[in-house]
C-alpha positions in Angstrom: -10.5 96.7 -85.2 -12.1 99.6 -87.0 -10.8 103.1 -86.0 -13.2 105.7 -87.3 -11.6 109.1 -87.4 -12.3 110.2 -91.1 -14.6 113.0 -91.8 -17.1 110.8 -93.5 -17.6 109.0 -90.0 -18.1 112.3 -88.1 -21.5 114.1 -88.1 -21.2 117.3 -90.2 -19.8 120.3 -88.6 -22.6 122.5 -89.4 -24.8 120.9 -86.8 -22.2 121.2 -84.0 -22.7 124.8 -83.0 -20.8 124.5 -79.8 -18.0 122.5 -81.3 -16.6 119.7 -79.3 -13.3 118.2 -79.7 -13.0 116.1 -82.9 -15.1 113.0 -82.3 -13.3 109.7 -82.5 -14.3 106.1 -81.6 -13.3 102.5 -82.3 -15.7 99.5 -82.6 -14.5 95.9 -82.5 -16.1 95.1 -85.8 -15.3 94.7 -89.6 -17.4 94.5 -92.6 -15.2 91.9 -94.6 -17.2 91.2 -97.8 -20.7 91.5 -99.1 -22.7 90.5 -102.2 -25.1 87.8 -103.3 -27.7 89.0 -100.8 -25.5 88.3 -97.9 -22.7 89.9 -95.9 -19.6 88.6 -94.1 -18.8 90.4 -90.9 -16.5 90.2 -87.8 -18.2 91.0 -84.6 -15.5 90.7 -81.9 -14.3 87.2 -81.8 -16.7 85.7 -84.3 -17.1 85.9 -88.1 -20.7 85.9 -89.1 -22.3 85.2 -92.6 -25.9 86.5 -92.6 -28.5 87.2 -95.3 -29.2 90.7 -96.4 -31.2 91.6 -99.4 -29.6 95.0 -99.6 -26.1 93.3 -100.1 -26.1 93.2 -103.8 -23.3 92.8 -106.3 -20.5 90.2 -106.4 -18.5 88.9 -103.5 -15.0 89.9 -104.1 -13.3 87.7 -101.5 -15.0 84.3 -101.6 -12.1 82.7 -99.7 -13.0 84.5 -96.5 -16.4 83.1 -96.4 -15.2 79.8 -95.5 -13.9 81.2 -92.2 -17.4 82.0 -90.9 -18.0 80.7 -87.4 -21.7 81.4 -87.6 -24.1 81.3 -90.6 -27.6 82.8 -90.3 -29.9 81.9 -93.2 -33.5 82.6 -93.8 -35.8 79.6 -93.3 -39.4 80.4 -94.1 -40.5 83.3 -91.8 -37.7 82.5 -89.4 -34.0 82.0 -89.5 -31.7 79.0 -89.3 -28.5 79.4 -87.3 -25.4 77.2 -87.8 -22.7 77.5 -85.2 -19.4 76.0 -86.4 -16.5 74.6 -84.5 -14.8 77.9 -84.2 -17.8 79.8 -82.7 -16.9 81.4 -79.4 -19.1 82.2 -76.4 -19.6 84.4 -74.5 -19.8 86.9 -77.4 -19.4 90.6 -77.1 -18.3 93.7 -79.0 -16.6 96.8 -77.4 -17.2 100.3 -78.5 -14.6 102.9 -77.2 -14.6 106.7 -77.3 -12.9 109.5 -75.7 -14.9 112.2 -73.9 -13.3 115.2 -72.1 -10.0 113.3 -72.2 -11.5 110.4 -70.5 -11.8 106.9 -72.1 -15.3 105.3 -72.2 -16.4 101.9 -73.4 -19.7 100.3 -74.1 -19.8 96.6 -74.2 -22.6 94.9 -76.4 -23.5 91.3 -75.5 -24.3 89.6 -78.8 -26.1 86.3 -79.6 -28.1 84.5 -82.4 -31.1 83.3 -80.4 -33.7 85.7 -81.4 -33.2 86.6 -85.1 -30.6 87.7 -87.6 -30.2 90.9 -85.6 -27.4 90.0 -83.3 -27.7 92.9 -80.7 -25.9 95.8 -82.4 -26.3 97.9 -85.5 -22.8 98.8 -86.3 -23.7 101.4 -88.8 -25.0 103.6 -85.8 -21.6 103.8 -84.1 -20.6 107.3 -85.7 -23.7 108.7 -83.8 -22.7 107.6 -80.3 -19.7 109.4 -79.7 -21.3 112.6 -81.3 -24.3 112.2 -78.9 -22.0 111.8 -75.9 -20.1 115.0 -76.9 -23.3 116.9 -77.4 -24.7 115.8 -74.0 -21.6 116.7 -72.3 -21.7 120.3 -73.8 -25.3 120.7 -72.6 -24.5 119.7 -69.1 -21.5 122.0 -69.0 -23.8 124.9 -69.9 -27.1 123.9 -68.3 -26.2 121.6 -65.6 -28.4 118.7 -66.9 -29.5 117.0 -70.0 -32.6 114.7 -70.6 -32.6 112.3 -73.5 -35.5 110.2 -74.9 -34.5 107.1 -77.0 -37.4 105.6 -78.9 -37.3 102.2 -80.4 -34.0 102.0 -78.5 -33.2 98.3 -79.1 -30.1 97.1 -77.0 -29.1 100.8 -75.9 -26.1 102.0 -77.8 -27.3 105.6 -78.0 -28.8 105.5 -74.5 -25.5 104.2 -73.0 -23.5 106.8 -74.9 -25.7 109.6 -73.5 -25.7 108.1 -70.0 -22.0 107.9 -70.0 -21.9 111.6 -70.7 -24.1 112.3 -67.8 -27.7 112.4 -69.3 -30.9 111.4 -67.7 -32.1 108.8 -70.2 -35.4 107.4 -70.9 -35.2 104.3 -73.1 -38.3 102.8 -74.8 -38.6 99.4 -76.5 -41.5 97.0 -76.7 -39.3 93.8 -76.8 -38.4 92.2 -73.6 -35.3 90.5 -75.1 -33.9 93.9 -76.3 -34.3 95.4 -72.8 -32.7 92.4 -71.2 -29.8 92.8 -73.4 -29.7 96.6 -72.8 -29.5 96.1 -69.1 -26.7 93.6 -69.4 -24.9 95.9 -71.6 -25.2 98.7 -69.0 -23.9 96.3 -66.2 -21.0 95.2 -68.5 -20.1 98.8 -69.5 -19.6 99.7 -65.8 -22.7 102.1 -66.0 -24.8 100.7 -63.2 -24.9 104.2 -61.6 -26.0 106.0 -64.9 -29.4 107.4 -64.9 -31.4 105.2 -67.4 -34.9 104.3 -67.2 -35.5 101.0 -69.2 -39.2 100.9 -70.2 -41.0 98.2 -72.1 -43.9 100.2 -73.7 -45.6 101.0 -76.9 -43.9 104.3 -78.3 -46.9 106.1 -79.3 -48.8 105.2 -76.1 -45.8 106.4 -74.1 -45.5 109.7 -76.0 -49.2 110.5 -75.4 -48.9 109.8 -71.7 -45.8 112.1 -71.4 -47.5 114.8 -73.1 -50.4 114.5 -70.6 -47.6 114.7 -67.8 -46.2 117.9 -69.4 -42.9 116.2 -69.6 -40.0 117.7 -71.7 -36.8 116.4 -73.1 -33.6 118.0 -74.3 -33.0 115.5 -77.0 -34.9 112.7 -78.7 -33.4 109.9 -80.7 -35.4 107.4 -82.7 -34.9 104.5 -85.0 -38.5 103.7 -86.2 -39.1 100.4 -87.9 -41.5 99.9 -90.9 -43.8 97.9 -88.6 -43.9 97.1 -85.0 -45.9 95.6 -82.2 -46.3 97.0 -78.7 -46.3 94.9 -75.7 -50.1 94.8 -75.4 -50.7 94.1 -79.2 -50.5 97.6 -80.4 -49.5 98.1 -83.9 -47.1 100.6 -85.4 -46.8 101.4 -89.2 -44.2 104.0 -90.3 -46.3 105.0 -93.2 -49.3 105.4 -91.3 -47.9 106.9 -88.0 -44.8 108.8 -88.9 -46.4 112.1 -89.1 -48.1 111.6 -85.7 -44.9 110.4 -84.3 -43.1 113.5 -85.4 -45.9 115.7 -84.1 -45.8 114.0 -80.7 -42.1 114.3 -80.4 -42.3 118.0 -81.1 -44.5 118.4 -78.3 -42.0 116.8 -75.8 -38.9 118.6 -77.0 -37.7 121.8 -74.9 -38.3 125.1 -76.5 -34.7 125.2 -77.6 -33.7 121.4 -77.8 -30.2 120.1 -78.1 -31.0 117.7 -81.0 -33.4 115.5 -82.6 -32.0 112.4 -84.4 -34.1 110.2 -86.8 -32.6 107.1 -88.4 -33.9 106.3 -91.8 -33.6 103.1 -93.8 -34.5 103.0 -97.4 -36.4 99.9 -97.2 -38.6 101.4 -94.7 -39.4 104.8 -96.2 -37.6 107.4 -98.5 -35.5 110.1 -96.8 -37.5 112.8 -98.7 -40.7 111.8 -96.8 -38.8 112.1 -93.5 -37.4 115.5 -94.5 -40.7 116.9 -95.6 -42.4 116.1 -92.4 -39.6 117.2 -90.3 -39.0 120.5 -92.0 -42.8 121.3 -91.7 -42.8 120.4 -87.9 -39.4 121.9 -86.9 -39.1 125.2 -88.8 -36.8 126.6 -86.0 -34.3 123.8 -86.6 -31.7 123.1 -89.2 -31.5 119.6 -90.8 -28.3 117.8 -91.7 -27.9 114.3 -93.0 -25.3 111.7 -92.5 -24.9 108.4 -94.4 -24.7 105.6 -91.9 -22.7 103.3 -94.2 -20.3 100.4 -93.7 -17.0 100.2 -95.3 -15.1 96.9 -96.1 -12.0 96.7 -94.1 -10.6 94.6 -96.9 -11.2 96.7 -100.1 -12.9 99.8 -98.8 -16.1 99.2 -100.6 -19.1 101.1 -99.3 -22.4 99.3 -98.3 -25.2 101.8 -98.0 -27.2 101.1 -94.9 -29.1 104.1 -93.6 -29.2 107.9 -93.2 -28.9 109.8 -90.0 -31.2 112.9 -90.1 -30.1 115.3 -87.5 -31.9 118.4 -86.4 -30.4 121.1 -84.1 -31.4 124.6 -83.3 -30.9 127.1 -86.1 -28.2 129.8 -85.4 -29.4 133.1 -84.5 
């Protein structure tokens, strides 16, 4: 199990103006080896080999790859899944964190039915505990906290915010992701949490919320390069990013808690995000956190994404 307590796994202190206690978490996951356009990972009780064009370089531990219980390989425009004799179901991963001296956990149900995405992005794990601490701080001073999670997938950030007491609105256009998210909520013991799981097109939803004069304390988003809404709507990051950021700016409170945008290099460069965010949110300060994975075997770093975090500027 990975125990993540180092400074490189904690969001920069300059963005935590009301400092929470040092954020710590554990995720039942390991990056074992990578290279040759694939990576070898342990998610809970299964070891998975899956293709990844970003996993460049040489595999340093070839003997470990023989232990994979599941192999996911590209096959045309889809993927082929090979489950070996040591593959175990049901399959889940547990994320644990401490908040106000209380232990919390989020359970992710994993599967290989849809694509090479299994139901969790482990590189996002450092954000979830930080989000929970920020939400808890807001509630302690303001009595409530509303969080909007766009392109929310299976709900890691939503469940962390809800565990801290936030009122969460979670948007995703994929029925499968929402089904998994609701199951994760149940298995995490958060059925009483205030979460709206909505199947919707993000841009359509944002415009509707603006017409309703809705406001949120915090917004989290993980926009893809391309996407489809439930009614055939199309999303293109290059085409729609400026409008997406503008719409979000209209929905944030006058003095918001935070805005998080996760950027993947294969989608769009971090400079493009920063330029648009600085132009739209002049009253907020920007910090960046590498969302990388470290091999538990040799400590090598695999670059995955960048978390761009905006909080109100001091003063």
